[in-house]
Every structure is written in structure tokens, then in C-alpha cells.
C-alpha positions, 0 to 999 in steps of 0.5 A: 650074513650082511646087514648094510655094512655089518657083517656076521660071520656064522662060521667065524662067529665074528661081527664086523663093521666096515671090516673092523671087528666088533668083540663080542663074548660068545653069549653076545654072539649067540644072542645077536646070531639068534635075533639076526637070523629071525629078522623081525621076530619078536623074542621074550627075554625068557625065549632068548635066555633059554635059548642061549643059555640053556633050559637047565642054566640057573639064572634069569632073564634079567641076564639077557637085558644086560648083554642086549645093552652091551651089544647095543653100545658096541654096535651103536660105537660103530654104527650110530644111524642104525638101531639093529636091536629093538625093543618091543615094550612089554614083550622082548627084542627084535632084530630090526628089519630096517637094518636089512 
């Protein structure tokens, strides 16, 4: 999947910007994958938590907030001009269609 100069390799589970790999944890990649596969669709923190960690996981949706913060820092560090993940206040997060 390509979003401008950002490349998401779903099979290789990697993300690269201008062919430079961005180091991500497994959960960070899972969140990017979920959002990027559904650009423009808003997911609540609870939906993201359930899909990435599973319904039986012990934890809460605040974990999603911390992971998204780390993902944004990594993406902004390589591409400060493109907001890939945006917050829909009071609802959740979405992969920004303008990143397409």
C-alpha cells in the first residue's frame, strides 16, 4: 500500500518512508494496518483495542491512545507535513484520506 512516499508492506509487516524503514512494534503496525485499510473510517479507541488486542485482553482503551501517540511521533519524525492519523474528537481515530 502506498500513501504518497509512505509504503506499508502488509505481508512483510513493515512501514517505510522514502525507502527508509520506520521501526514499529507489532501492535503499532497492527493499528496502522487497521486504519490504513479503511481510510476515512473512524474507529473508536474501544474498537481499535478489541481488533488489535482481542476481546479477551486485559487492559483498556487508554492503551490505544499511547500507541497512537508513539505512531504519530514516528511518522512525524520522517514526514512532518502529512497527518496520516487524525483524531475525531469524542469518537476515535481515522487514517486521513488526504494521505492518499
